[in-house]
N, CA, C and O of each residue as an XYZ file, in Angstrom:
876
protein
N     -33.339    -10.143    -18.728
C     -33.921    -11.383    -19.287
C     -35.020    -11.031    -20.347
O     -35.664     -9.983    -20.298
N     -35.177    -11.964    -21.282
C     -36.206    -11.822    -22.274
C     -37.606    -12.075    -21.654
O     -37.703    -12.548    -20.521
N     -38.638    -11.772    -22.368
C     -40.020    -11.975    -21.862
C     -40.225    -13.481    -21.565
O     -40.798    -13.818    -20.529
N     -39.781    -14.368    -22.430
C     -39.961    -15.766    -22.234
C     -39.140    -16.266    -21.050
O     -39.662    -17.033    -20.241
N     -37.900    -15.872    -20.919
C     -37.118    -16.330    -19.787
C     -37.659    -15.819    -18.431
O     -37.566    -16.495    -17.407
N     -38.237    -14.577    -18.471
C     -38.849    -14.018    -17.254
C     -40.045    -14.832    -16.822
O     -40.254    -15.069    -15.633
N     -40.865    -15.277    -17.838
C     -42.046    -16.077    -17.530
C     -41.622    -17.434    -17.004
O     -42.252    -17.938    -16.074
N     -40.561    -18.065    -17.566
C     -40.079    -19.349    -17.055
C     -39.579    -19.171    -15.657
O     -39.862    -19.977    -14.771
N     -38.839    -18.121    -15.461
C     -38.272    -17.841    -14.092
C     -39.455    -17.756    -13.068
O     -39.418    -18.402    -12.020
N     -40.447    -16.989    -13.380
C     -41.531    -16.793    -12.438
C     -42.220    -18.112    -12.101
O     -42.527    -18.396    -10.943
N     -42.467    -18.955    -13.204
C     -43.109    -20.189    -12.944
C     -42.253    -21.134    -12.060
O     -42.770    -21.722    -11.109
N     -40.971    -21.276    -12.369
C     -40.129    -22.102    -11.630
C     -39.967    -21.588    -10.156
O     -39.942    -22.343     -9.184
N     -39.863    -20.268    -10.097
C     -39.685    -19.636     -8.760
C     -40.898    -20.030     -7.865
O     -40.716    -20.444     -6.720
N     -42.118    -19.896     -8.399
C     -43.325    -20.181     -7.649
C     -43.347    -21.619     -7.228
O     -43.760    -21.947     -6.116
N     -42.880    -22.526     -8.160
C     -42.893    -23.965     -7.800
C     -41.827    -24.311     -6.770
O     -42.028    -25.214     -5.958
N     -40.731    -23.633     -6.789
C     -39.681    -23.907     -5.784
C     -40.215    -23.406     -4.409
O     -40.125    -24.111     -3.404
N     -40.754    -22.208     -4.398
C     -41.206    -21.596     -3.173
C     -42.338    -22.397     -2.543
O     -42.326    -22.632     -1.335
N     -43.297    -22.813     -3.325
C     -44.429    -23.553     -2.813
C     -44.171    -25.046     -2.499
O     -45.010    -25.732     -1.915
N     -42.924    -25.538     -2.930
C     -42.607    -26.873     -2.645
C     -42.909    -27.905     -3.727
O     -42.607    -29.086     -3.557
N     -43.510    -27.462     -4.854
C     -43.763    -28.343     -5.964
C     -42.488    -28.943     -6.480
O     -42.418    -30.129     -6.802
N     -41.441    -28.075     -6.556
C     -40.130    -28.553     -6.818
C     -39.351    -28.656     -5.524
O     -39.125    -27.653     -4.847
N     -38.926    -29.906     -5.166
C     -38.399    -30.124     -3.825
C     -37.013    -29.735     -3.700
O     -36.304    -29.712     -4.706
N     -36.540    -29.413     -2.515
C     -35.058    -29.110     -2.260
C     -34.222    -30.342     -2.675
O     -34.532    -31.479     -2.316
N     -33.185    -30.076     -3.422
C     -32.306    -31.121     -3.905
C     -32.701    -31.711     -5.257
O     -31.941    -32.486     -5.838
N     -33.862    -31.358     -5.755
C     -34.307    -31.899     -6.967
C     -33.507    -31.276     -8.156
O     -33.259    -30.070     -8.179
N     -33.126    -32.101     -9.107
C     -32.274    -31.622    -10.195
C     -33.148    -31.003    -11.317
O     -34.208    -31.525    -11.661
N     -32.684    -29.927    -11.842
C     -33.399    -29.258    -12.959
C     -32.587    -29.442    -14.235
O     -31.508    -28.872    -14.394
N     -33.115    -30.227    -15.113
C     -32.449    -30.510    -16.398
C     -32.824    -29.555    -17.461
O     -34.008    -29.333    -17.715
N     -31.824    -28.965    -18.107
C     -32.125    -27.978    -19.197
C     -32.965    -28.625    -20.307
O     -33.918    -28.011    -20.786
N     -32.633    -29.835    -20.718
C     -33.366    -30.429    -21.824
C     -34.873    -30.717    -21.417
O     -35.804    -30.488    -22.190
N     -35.034    -31.217    -20.189
C     -36.467    -31.419    -19.767
C     -37.246    -30.149    -19.667
O     -38.424    -30.108    -20.020
N     -36.589    -29.076    -19.178
C     -37.311    -27.767    -19.044
C     -37.557    -27.128    -20.422
O     -38.561    -26.442    -20.611
N     -36.667    -27.346    -21.360
C     -36.851    -26.817    -22.741
C     -38.031    -27.534    -23.327
O     -38.843    -26.877    -23.979
N     -38.199    -28.818    -23.155
C     -39.252    -29.546    -23.663
C     -40.569    -29.151    -22.986
O     -41.598    -29.007    -23.645
N     -40.521    -28.983    -21.687
C     -41.730    -28.575    -20.951
C     -42.282    -27.261    -21.359
O     -43.494    -27.110    -21.515
N     -41.383    -26.265    -21.543
C     -41.804    -24.925    -21.883
C     -41.832    -24.651    -23.365
O     -42.128    -23.545    -23.817
N     -41.509    -25.709    -24.120
C     -41.425    -25.524    -25.639
C     -40.564    -24.342    -25.963
O     -40.966    -23.423    -26.676
N     -39.353    -24.383    -25.418
C     -38.370    -23.218    -25.588
C     -37.044    -23.776    -25.914
O     -36.766    -24.955    -25.693
N     -36.190    -22.890    -26.464
C     -34.791    -23.285    -26.677
C     -34.070    -23.240    -25.360
O     -34.635    -22.796    -24.360
N     -32.785    -23.706    -25.334
C     -32.083    -23.712    -24.079
C     -31.629    -22.319    -23.599
O     -31.295    -22.140    -22.428
N     -31.621    -21.353    -24.504
C     -31.143    -19.991    -24.081
C     -32.010    -19.410    -23.052
O     -31.491    -19.037    -22.000
N     -33.325    -19.285    -23.243
C     -34.188    -18.667    -22.177
C     -34.216    -19.578    -20.871
O     -34.375    -19.105    -19.746
N     -34.057    -20.847    -21.119
C     -34.007    -21.706    -19.903
C     -32.757    -21.378    -19.028
O     -32.834    -21.226    -17.809
N     -31.599    -21.280    -19.741
C     -30.392    -20.874    -19.021
C     -30.489    -19.504    -18.304
O     -30.054    -19.322    -17.166
N     -31.088    -18.561    -19.049
C     -31.265    -17.248    -18.420
C     -32.089    -17.326    -17.167
O     -31.760    -16.735    -16.139
N     -33.187    -18.081    -17.275
C     -34.107    -18.259    -16.063
C     -33.324    -18.942    -14.904
O     -33.412    -18.530    -13.747
N     -32.560    -19.993    -15.262
C     -31.824    -20.675    -14.214
C     -30.802    -19.812    -13.583
O     -30.600    -19.911    -12.372
N     -30.123    -18.949    -14.336
C     -29.140    -18.004    -13.797
C     -29.792    -17.031    -12.846
O     -29.233    -16.700    -11.801
N     -30.992    -16.566    -13.213
C     -31.694    -15.675    -12.302
C     -32.078    -16.390    -11.049
O     -31.931    -15.844     -9.956
N     -32.555    -17.567    -11.168
C     -32.910    -18.421     -9.936
C     -31.714    -18.541     -9.017
O     -31.823    -18.400     -7.799
N     -30.542    -18.811     -9.643
C     -29.336    -19.019     -8.919
C     -28.902    -17.701     -8.224
O     -28.444    -17.714     -7.082
N     -29.057    -16.565     -8.943
C     -28.716    -15.270     -8.359
C     -29.573    -14.931     -7.174
O     -29.115    -14.198     -6.297
N     -30.800    -15.425     -7.091
C     -31.672    -15.162     -6.019
C     -31.669    -16.266     -4.946
O     -32.464    -16.252     -4.006
N     -30.736    -17.229     -5.127
C     -30.558    -18.230     -4.084
C     -31.596    -19.348     -4.096
O     -31.686    -20.108     -3.132
N     -32.391    -19.465     -5.180
C     -33.483    -20.460     -5.243
C     -32.965    -21.750     -5.798
O     -33.541    -22.799     -5.511
N     -31.904    -21.736     -6.584
C     -31.244    -22.996     -7.042
C     -29.721    -22.905     -6.784
O     -29.168    -21.829     -6.557
N     -29.107    -24.028     -6.826
C     -27.600    -24.028     -6.619
C     -26.972    -24.732     -7.843
O     -27.447    -25.751     -8.343
N     -25.883    -24.111     -8.273
C     -25.143    -24.701     -9.395
C     -24.039    -25.581     -8.820
O     -23.035    -25.067     -8.325
N     -24.212    -26.890     -8.879
C     -23.350    -27.802     -8.225
C     -22.481    -28.550     -9.239
O     -23.013    -29.156    -10.169
N     -21.132    -28.517     -9.075
C     -20.270    -29.338     -9.925
C     -20.654    -30.753    -10.132
O     -20.899    -31.473     -9.164
N     -20.718    -31.191    -11.370
C     -21.080    -32.610    -11.785
C     -22.522    -32.913    -11.498
O     -23.010    -33.947    -11.953
N     -23.226    -32.100    -10.789
C     -24.707    -32.388    -10.615
C     -25.556    -31.417    -11.406
O     -26.721    -31.706    -11.679
N     -25.002    -30.265    -11.785
C     -25.763    -29.305    -12.537
C     -26.553    -28.430    -11.627
O     -26.066    -27.991    -10.585
N     -27.805    -28.165    -12.025
C     -28.653    -27.270    -11.282
C     -29.618    -28.021    -10.358
O     -30.364    -28.883    -10.822
N     -29.613    -27.715     -9.102
C     -30.546    -28.361     -8.173
C     -31.252    -27.282     -7.349
O     -30.728    -26.188     -7.138
N     -32.458    -27.626     -6.891
C     -33.254    -26.725     -6.068
C     -32.545    -26.539     -4.729
O     -32.115    -27.522     -4.125
N     -32.415    -25.316     -4.258
C     -31.724    -25.031     -3.029
C     -32.487    -25.562     -1.795
O     -33.714    -25.661     -1.786
N     -31.706    -25.894     -0.768
C     -32.244    -26.354      0.434
C     -32.591    -25.080      1.336
O     -31.749    -24.204      1.535
N     -33.747    -25.032      1.815
C     -34.131    -24.013      2.781
C     -35.254    -24.487      3.632
O     -36.089    -25.262      3.166
N     -35.318    -24.038      4.918
C     -36.390    -24.378      5.779
C     -37.170    -23.150      6.165
O     -36.653    -22.035      6.085
N     -38.440    -23.337      6.594
C     -39.265    -22.251      7.028
C     -38.621    -21.547      8.152
O     -38.717    -20.320      8.196
N     -37.967    -22.195      9.078
C     -37.309    -21.502     10.187
C     -36.167    -20.642      9.693
O     -36.012    -19.527     10.190
N     -35.356    -21.089      8.744
C     -34.274    -20.351      8.176
C     -34.804    -19.078      7.475
O     -34.255    -17.987      7.627
N     -35.872    -19.261      6.717
C     -36.487    -18.130      5.978
C     -37.025    -17.147      6.918
O     -36.886    -15.943      6.705
N     -37.659    -17.620      7.995
C     -38.243    -16.747      9.047
C     -37.155    -15.868      9.659
O     -37.326    -14.665      9.857
N     -36.019    -16.527      9.952
C     -34.876    -15.796     10.554
C     -34.356    -14.678      9.603
O     -34.065    -13.566     10.042
N     -34.250    -14.998      8.318
C     -33.730    -14.046      7.298
C     -34.784    -12.873      7.228
O     -34.385    -11.709      7.187
N     -36.050    -13.162      7.214
C     -37.095    -12.154      7.034
C     -37.023    -11.221      8.223
O     -37.073    -10.000      8.073
N     -36.901    -11.819      9.440
C     -36.887    -10.998     10.645
C     -35.694    -10.040     10.630
O     -35.848     -8.876     10.999
N     -34.540    -10.488     10.224
C     -33.387     -9.707     10.073
C     -33.586     -8.545      9.144
O     -33.210     -7.410      9.434
N     -34.196     -8.860      8.002
C     -34.512     -7.834      6.996
C     -35.406     -6.766      7.464
O     -35.231     -5.591      7.140
N     -36.421     -7.186      8.272
C     -37.308     -6.200      8.905
C     -36.532     -5.124      9.732
O     -36.805     -3.925      9.683
N     -35.569     -5.651     10.471
C     -34.776     -4.715     11.354
C     -33.891     -3.839     10.512
O     -33.771     -2.642     10.773
N     -33.255     -4.425      9.486
C     -32.309     -3.714      8.655
C     -33.051     -2.570      7.915
O     -32.598     -1.425      7.924
N     -34.173     -2.892      7.288
C     -34.853     -1.851      6.540
C     -35.439     -0.816      7.440
O     -35.491      0.352      7.052
N     -35.900     -1.176      8.657
C     -36.408     -0.249      9.607
C     -35.217      0.689     10.089
O     -35.431      1.883     10.302
N     -34.094      0.185     10.238
C     -32.905      1.025     10.616
C     -32.620      2.029      9.530
O     -32.378      3.207      9.793
N     -32.654      1.530      8.264
C     -32.431      2.461      7.155
C     -33.485      3.603      7.170
O     -33.156      4.758      6.899
N     -34.676      3.278      7.471
C     -35.725      4.249      7.471
C     -35.520      5.267      8.644
O     -35.767      6.459      8.460
N     -35.091      4.827      9.787
C     -34.776      5.694     10.913
C     -33.694      6.671     10.515
O     -33.845      7.877     10.712
N     -32.594      6.166      9.953
C     -31.468      6.999      9.526
C     -31.884      7.976      8.417
O     -31.408      9.111      8.384
N     -32.769      7.541      7.509
C     -33.180      8.403      6.455
C     -33.959      9.603      6.956
O     -33.871     10.718      6.442
N     -34.741      9.300      8.009
C     -35.523     10.423      8.665
C     -34.587     11.491      9.285
O     -34.971     12.644      9.479
N     -33.365     11.064      9.580
C     -32.350     12.034     10.167
C     -31.474     12.615      9.073
O     -31.038     13.759      9.207
N     -31.184     11.871      7.964
C     -30.117     12.214      7.102
C     -30.553     12.523      5.668
O     -29.770     13.137      4.943
N     -31.734     12.143      5.217
C     -32.086     12.192      3.852
C     -32.135     13.713      3.379
O     -32.649     14.588      4.076
N     -31.598     13.939      2.225
C     -31.513     15.306      1.716
C     -32.890     15.842      1.184
O     -33.824     15.067      0.978
N     -32.978     17.113      0.982
C     -34.238     17.674      0.465
C     -34.626     17.168     -0.869
O     -35.800     16.953     -1.171
N     -33.611     16.977     -1.672
C     -33.877     16.390     -3.028
C     -34.337     15.040     -2.939
O     -35.293     14.700     -3.636
N     -33.726     14.147     -2.099
C     -34.179     12.808     -1.924
C     -35.621     12.716     -1.321
O     -36.409     11.839     -1.674
N     -35.904     13.626     -0.439
C     -37.247     13.647      0.097
C     -38.330     13.909     -0.962
O     -39.413     13.322     -0.965
N     -37.941     14.874     -1.899
C     -38.850     15.176     -2.999
C     -38.979     13.978     -3.858
O     -40.096     13.667     -4.274
N     -37.922     13.270     -4.162
C     -37.962     12.094     -5.013
C     -38.909     10.998     -4.363
O     -39.683     10.324     -5.044
N     -38.788     10.882     -3.045
C     -39.583      9.974     -2.301
C     -41.081     10.298     -2.465
O     -41.894      9.405     -2.705
N     -41.403     11.490     -2.342
C     -42.814     11.963     -2.542
C     -43.318     11.633     -3.938
O     -44.447     11.184     -4.136
N     -42.424     11.878     -4.904
C     -42.885     11.659     -6.301
C     -43.036     10.149     -6.579
O     -43.929      9.749     -7.326
N     -42.181      9.324     -5.991
C     -42.307      7.849     -6.148
C     -43.644      7.360     -5.546
O     -44.319      6.478     -6.077
N     -43.973      7.981     -4.425
C     -45.203      7.558     -3.781
C     -46.392      7.934     -4.674
O     -47.324      7.136     -4.772
N     -46.414      9.086     -5.323
C     -47.466      9.461     -6.179
C     -47.538      8.550     -7.379
O     -48.612      8.113     -7.793
N     -46.363      8.270     -7.935
C     -46.280      7.355     -9.129
C     -46.831      5.929     -8.804
O     -47.561      5.321     -9.586
N     -46.440      5.451     -7.628
C     -46.951      4.149     -7.185
C     -48.444      4.110     -7.071
O     -49.076      3.135     -7.477
N     -49.018      5.149     -6.527
C     -50.449      5.196     -6.406
C     -51.117      5.251     -7.744
O     -52.145      4.608     -7.958
N     -50.532      6.034     -8.678
C     -51.072      6.064    -10.035
C     -51.001      4.742    -10.701
O     -51.964      4.374    -11.373
N     -49.955      3.996    -10.579
C     -49.768      2.709    -11.209
C     -50.794      1.747    -10.653
O     -51.333      0.940    -11.411
N     -51.084      1.791     -9.389
C     -52.120      0.967     -8.781
C     -53.526      1.282     -9.340
O     -54.337      0.392     -9.594
N     -53.767      2.591     -9.517
C     -55.045      3.033    -10.055
C     -55.214      2.547    -11.519
O     -56.329      2.310    -11.983
N     -54.127      2.416    -12.192
C     -54.184      1.912    -13.608
C     -54.191      0.386    -13.654
O     -54.460     -0.196    -14.704
N     -53.914     -0.232    -12.593
C     -53.900     -1.694    -12.582
C     -52.593     -2.182    -13.185
O     -52.521     -3.308    -13.678
N     -51.567     -1.356    -13.152
C     -50.277     -1.746    -13.734
C     -49.343     -2.252    -12.608
O     -48.594     -1.499    -11.985
N     -49.440     -3.572    -12.395
C     -48.715     -4.149    -11.270
C     -47.209     -4.185    -11.538
O     -46.400     -3.977    -10.633
N     -46.848     -4.451    -12.795
C     -45.385     -4.487    -13.139
C     -44.731     -3.143    -12.785
O     -43.686     -3.105    -12.135
N     -45.345     -2.069    -13.211
C     -44.758     -0.722    -12.933
C     -44.782     -0.446    -11.447
O     -43.840      0.155    -10.929
N     -45.840     -0.868    -10.724
C     -45.863     -0.691     -9.309
C     -44.735     -1.291     -8.603
O     -44.111     -0.661     -7.749
N     -44.432     -2.596     -8.964
C     -43.373     -3.305     -8.286
C     -41.981     -2.714     -8.579
O     -41.102     -2.700     -7.718
N     -41.804     -2.216     -9.854
C     -40.548     -1.537    -10.188
C     -40.376     -0.281     -9.390
O     -39.289     -0.012     -8.878
N     -41.461      0.522     -9.269
C     -41.411      1.716     -8.472
C     -41.195      1.430     -6.996
O     -40.471      2.141     -6.299
N     -41.840      0.376     -6.546
C     -41.716      0.010     -5.105
C     -40.211     -0.291     -4.814
O     -39.651      0.073     -3.780
N     -39.606     -0.991     -5.820
C     -38.121     -1.319     -5.598
C     -37.342     -0.039     -5.475
O     -36.456      0.092     -4.632
N     -37.699      0.950     -6.369
C     -36.974      2.258     -6.331
C     -37.253      2.984     -5.006
O     -36.373      3.636     -4.444
N     -38.445      2.860     -4.541
C     -38.855      3.517     -3.235
C     -37.984      2.987     -2.107
O     -37.405      3.786     -1.371
N     -37.864      1.673     -1.939
C     -37.082      1.091     -0.886
C     -35.598      1.351     -1.112
O     -34.872      1.551     -0.139
N     -35.143      1.357     -2.283
C     -33.711      1.616     -2.593
C     -33.401      3.064     -2.182
O     -32.355      3.328     -1.588
N     -34.281      3.975     -2.487
C     -34.000      5.400     -2.130
C     -33.941      5.612     -0.613
O     -33.118      6.382     -0.115
N     -34.820      4.922      0.109
C     -34.756      5.002      1.591
C     -33.442      4.445      2.081
O     -32.845      5.001      3.002
N     -32.978      3.366      1.492
C     -31.731      2.768      1.879
C     -30.565      3.759      1.584
O     -29.652      3.923      2.394
N     -30.629      4.396      0.422
C     -29.645      5.372      0.020
C     -29.672      6.530      0.991
O     -28.623      7.004      1.428
N     -30.860      6.986      1.330
C     -30.969      8.174      2.251
C     -30.388      8.003      3.625
O     -30.105      8.975      4.325
N     -30.208      6.722      4.017
C     -29.589      6.444      5.303
C     -28.129      6.873      5.320
O     -27.572      7.095      6.395
N     -27.492      6.996      4.149
C     -26.111      7.494      4.006
C     -25.186      6.572      4.762
O     -24.347      7.037      5.534
N     -25.312      5.327      4.566
C     -24.410      4.279      5.185
C     -24.060      3.257      4.122
O     -24.909      2.442      3.764
N     -22.887      3.269      3.624
C     -22.489      2.359      2.540
C     -22.502      0.938      3.065
O     -22.949      0.027      2.368
N     -22.014      0.729      4.297
C     -21.975     -0.619      4.861
C     -23.355     -1.179      5.015
O     -23.591     -2.337      4.669
N     -24.287     -0.388      5.530
C     -25.649     -0.862      5.725
C     -26.348     -1.077      4.371
O     -27.107     -2.034      4.220
N     -26.105     -0.220      3.409
C     -26.684     -0.412      2.065
C     -26.193     -1.695      1.463
O     -26.969     -2.409      0.828
N     -24.911     -2.018      1.641
C     -24.392     -3.223      1.057
C     -25.085     -4.494      1.637
O     -25.472     -5.417      0.920
N     -25.210     -4.466      2.979
C     -25.828     -5.630      3.619
C     -27.253     -5.761      3.238
O     -27.709     -6.886      3.035
N     -28.013     -4.682      3.120
C     -29.417     -4.730      2.768
C     -29.567     -5.180      1.324
O     -30.500     -5.918      1.006
N     -28.659     -4.749      0.434
C     -28.704     -5.114     -0.998
C     -28.583     -6.636     -1.089
O     -29.370     -7.255     -1.805
N     -27.631     -7.264     -0.393
C     -27.390     -8.663     -0.431
C     -28.605     -9.462      0.098
O     -29.054    -10.445     -0.493
N     -29.109     -8.965      1.262
C     -30.256     -9.612      1.825
C     -31.491     -9.525      0.949
O     -32.252    -10.485      0.831
N     -31.683     -8.372      0.339
C     -32.844     -8.179     -0.507
C     -32.828     -9.119     -1.733
O     -33.841     -9.653     -2.182
N     -31.593     -9.269     -2.229
C     -31.509    -10.143     -3.448
C     -31.806    -11.634     -3.045
O     -32.431    -12.378     -3.800
N     -31.344    -12.022     -1.861
C     -31.514    -13.370     -1.407
C     -33.062    -13.683     -1.145
O     -33.547    -14.797     -1.340
N     -33.764    -12.611     -0.697
C     -35.163    -12.813     -0.315
C     -36.136    -12.386     -1.380
O     -37.340    -12.549     -1.186
N     -35.686    -11.847     -2.499
C     -36.552    -11.292     -3.501
C     -37.586    -12.346     -3.964
O     -38.780    -12.047     -4.004
N     -37.154    -13.552     -4.307
C     -38.107    -14.545     -4.742
C     -39.185    -14.921     -3.750
O     -40.342    -15.152     -4.100
N     -38.743    -14.977     -2.448
C     -39.644    -15.374     -1.381
C     -40.669    -14.202     -1.043
O     -41.863    -14.412     -0.826
N     -40.094    -12.993     -1.023
C     -40.961    -11.842     -0.697
C     -42.022    -11.612     -1.801
O     -43.075    -11.032     -1.537
N     -41.744    -12.057     -3.004
C     -42.739    -11.907     -4.064
C     -43.833    -12.929     -3.980
O     -44.830    -12.816     -4.694
N     -43.685    -13.956     -3.109
C     -44.574    -14.965     -3.037
C     -45.797    -14.619     -2.157
O     -46.081    -15.316     -1.183
N     -46.498    -13.561     -2.504
C     -47.692    -13.150     -1.829
C     -48.785    -12.891     -2.804
O     -48.485    -12.309     -3.847
N     -50.046    -13.261     -2.587
C     -51.042    -13.070     -3.587
C     -51.353    -11.650     -3.820
O     -51.460    -10.861     -2.881
N     -51.510    -11.287     -5.134
C     -51.889     -9.967     -5.511
C     -53.367     -9.791     -5.317
O     -54.162    -10.587     -5.818
N     -53.774     -8.698     -4.551
C     -55.207     -8.444     -4.351
C     -55.372     -6.956     -4.055
O     -54.451     -6.300     -3.569
N     -56.539     -6.445     -4.350
C     -56.794     -4.963     -4.089
C     -56.468     -4.611     -2.674
O     -55.854     -3.569     -2.444
N     -56.847     -5.428     -1.690
C     -56.591     -5.112     -0.311
C     -55.122     -4.996      0.011
O     -54.677     -4.153      0.790
N     -54.370     -5.917     -0.652
C     -52.934     -5.863     -0.427
C     -52.340     -4.555     -0.808
O     -51.534     -4.004     -0.058
N     -52.719     -4.015     -1.988
C     -52.216     -2.731     -2.440
C     -52.696     -1.576     -1.706
O     -51.997     -0.575     -1.549
N     -53.976     -1.706     -1.213
C     -54.541     -0.592     -0.339
C     -53.746     -0.498      0.909
O     -53.401      0.602      1.342
N     -53.423     -1.677      1.539
C     -52.642     -1.657      2.816
C     -51.275     -1.146      2.617
O     -50.768     -0.367      3.424
N     -50.634     -1.588      1.506
C     -49.278     -1.112      1.181
C     -49.262      0.407      0.977
O     -48.340      1.085      1.430
N     -50.321      0.959      0.272
C     -50.371      2.374      0.077
C     -50.496      3.166      1.404
O     -49.844      4.196      1.576
N     -51.303      2.696      2.296
C     -51.371      3.353      3.621
C     -50.026      3.299      4.299
O     -49.579      4.303      4.854
N     -49.352      2.136      4.272
C     -48.092      1.987      4.999
C     -47.032      2.874      4.338
O     -46.231      3.467      5.061
N     -46.983      2.994      3.066
C     -46.068      3.836      2.377
C     -46.266      5.316      2.740
O     -45.317      6.078      2.921
N     -47.537      5.670      2.833
C     -47.901      7.067      3.203
C     -47.339      7.379      4.641
O     -46.782      8.453      4.867
N     -47.493      6.455      5.563
C     -46.958      6.657      6.890
C     -45.470      6.734      6.909
O     -44.919      7.552      7.645
N     -44.796      5.941      6.154
C     -43.362      5.969      6.081
C     -42.888      7.343      5.545
O     -42.050      8.020      6.141
N     -43.458      7.702      4.419
C     -43.043      8.957      3.776
C     -43.303     10.175      4.743
O     -42.472     11.075      4.865
N     -44.474     10.155      5.408
C     -44.813     11.268      6.264
C     -43.772     11.379      7.435
O     -43.369     12.473      7.832
N     -43.379     10.237      7.941
C     -42.428     10.186      9.073
C     -41.075     10.687      8.644
O     -40.396     11.394      9.388
N     -40.674     10.311      7.418
C     -39.332     10.766      6.976
C     -39.341     12.253      6.681
O     -38.418     12.973      7.063
N     -40.403     12.725      5.988
C     -40.502     14.163      5.617
C     -40.556     15.034      6.889
O     -40.053     16.158      6.893
N     -41.143     14.531      7.923
C     -41.273     15.294      9.184
C     -40.073     15.053     10.139
O     -40.046     15.544     11.267
N     -39.097     14.285      9.644
C     -37.911     14.008     10.425
C     -38.205     13.462     11.781
O     -37.764     14.006     12.794
N     -38.982     12.340     11.809
C     -39.379     11.645     12.980
C     -38.788     10.215     12.913
O     -39.458      9.290     12.455
N     -37.529     10.044     13.372
C     -36.853      8.804     13.199
C     -37.527      7.578     13.800
O     -37.599      6.526     13.165
N     -38.032      7.721     15.053
C     -38.654      6.561     15.658
C     -39.951      6.125     15.027
O     -40.267      4.940     14.919
N     -40.697      7.147     14.609
C     -41.921      6.846     13.901
C     -41.648      6.170     12.540
O     -42.351      5.254     12.114
N     -40.584      6.678     11.885
C     -40.180      6.106     10.661
C     -39.701      4.625     10.789
O     -40.025      3.771      9.964
N     -38.936      4.380     11.836
C     -38.467      3.034     12.147
C     -39.676      2.096     12.355
O     -39.737      1.019     11.761
N     -40.600      2.497     13.171
C     -41.687      1.676     13.448
C     -42.606      1.390     12.247
O     -43.138      0.294     12.065
N     -42.756      2.478     11.423
C     -43.608      2.367     10.229
C     -43.030      1.385      9.271
O     -43.783      0.612      8.680
N     -41.682      1.362      9.069
C     -41.079      0.456      8.100
C     -41.039     -0.965      8.655
O     -41.235     -1.949      7.942
N     -40.773     -1.030      9.979
C     -40.737     -2.385     10.585
C     -42.118     -3.022     10.495
O     -42.210     -4.214     10.200
N     -43.205     -2.274     10.739
C     -44.534     -2.830     10.634
C     -44.847     -3.230      9.198
O     -45.504     -4.246      8.970
N     -44.372     -2.424      8.201
C     -44.636     -2.718      6.798
C     -43.934     -4.001      6.400
O     -44.560     -4.874      5.798
N     -42.710     -4.139      6.702
C     -41.997     -5.344      6.287
C     -42.358     -6.601      7.081
O     -42.264     -7.715      6.566
N     -42.788     -6.406      8.389
C     -43.202     -7.506      9.158
C     -44.487     -8.097      8.653
O     -44.657     -9.316      8.630
N     -45.421     -7.205      8.236
C     -46.697     -7.677      7.645
C     -46.442     -8.523      6.428
O     -47.029     -9.592      6.260
N     -45.530     -8.019      5.550
C     -45.130     -8.751      4.302
C     -44.600    -10.175      4.678
O     -44.982    -11.197      4.108
N     -43.708    -10.146      5.665
C     -43.090    -11.393      6.111
C     -44.100    -12.400      6.669
O     -44.002    -13.598      6.400
N     -45.003    -11.943      7.393
C     -46.082    -12.816      7.965
C     -46.939    -13.399      6.870
O     -47.288    -14.579      6.926
N     -47.306    -12.568      5.829
C     -48.119    -13.069      4.696
C     -47.314    -14.122      3.948
O     -47.869    -15.174      3.630
N     -46.045    -13.901      3.650
C     -45.226    -14.827      2.917
C     -45.070    -16.167      3.650
O     -45.255    -17.235      3.067
N     -44.732    -16.086      4.917
C     -44.543    -17.343      5.728
C     -45.864    -18.112      5.824
O     -45.882    -19.332      5.664
N     -46.944    -17.417      6.077
C     -48.197    -18.056      6.183
C     -48.579    -18.830      4.910
O     -49.040    -19.970      4.957
N     -48.358    -18.134      3.743
C     -48.647    -18.833      2.497
C     -47.809    -20.094      2.255
O     -48.318    -21.128      1.822
N     -46.504    -19.974      2.548
C     -45.634    -21.142      2.339
C     -45.968    -22.253      3.240
O     -45.935    -23.419      2.846
N     -46.310    -21.901      4.516
C     -46.697    -23.012      5.458
C     -47.962    -23.713      4.962
O     -48.048    -24.939      5.030
N     -48.943    -22.956      4.464
C     -50.176    -23.564      3.991
C     -49.979    -24.454      2.776
O     -50.572    -25.526      2.645
N     -49.090    -23.944      1.865
C     -48.802    -24.738      0.678
C     -48.106    -26.000      0.998
O     -48.444    -27.042      0.436
N     -47.116    -25.969      1.900
C     -46.371    -27.130      2.286
C     -47.303    -28.186      3.010
O     -47.156    -29.396      2.837
N     -48.221    -27.672      3.789
C     -49.112    -28.573      4.482
C     -50.006    -29.291      3.528
O     -50.316    -30.468      3.708
N     -50.466    -28.509      2.402
C     -51.272    -29.176      1.418
C     -50.506    -30.255      0.688
O     -51.053    -31.326      0.427
N     -49.234    -29.996      0.345
C     -48.372    -30.961     -0.369
C     -48.095    -32.178      0.479
O     -48.010    -33.300     -0.019
N     -47.954    -31.934      1.800
C     -47.676    -33.027      2.744
C     -48.858    -34.021      2.842
O     -48.677    -35.219      3.061
N     -50.092    -33.457      2.666
C     -51.272    -34.284      2.778
C     -51.574    -34.986      1.486
O     -52.321    -35.965      1.478
N     -50.993    -34.497      0.346
C     -51.343    -35.051     -0.932
C     -50.717    -36.460     -1.144
O     -50.920    -37.075     -2.190
């Protein structure tokens, strides 16, 4: 996506997730183009990205509408993802190659450096590589496929957490525990470390969404 389409995607994604754009609401290209003072090309790119992440649905004769989802459904998906990623981490502690372990260490160093520089965009890109490498290290194509699909579906929601220094400090500590468990070939420790990491993120996301929806309900 272009810079403009990425910006539009992020704004619309936040509004869908926090409930400002309600499930079933139609998103008109012309209205969005006017709102963002943009041509229809970046609008279409943003809508395609939203559709790929399951935040909108492309409906015949209706066009683009905000997807239906409930807090309970999202909670169920996040819980499943916690277990899937934790399983990948357990298997990686048993199966990851020496080269992959070295790559994991280097990614951890690079993530810490990006946080120190205040480069959040680079951090999130490296974090994606970090989790992908752990999934790859599990050496299970079936598991990797399932995780990839779930991660794509949850990407928009999992990004819905406030950026703060404490958030990154906590993530750094959790990543350190995950890497140490994998490098020392401790599968159960690795499993628990990843499950705790993803569970914390899920709790933060669900808590934020519940608060936002409560505010909207009172408005």
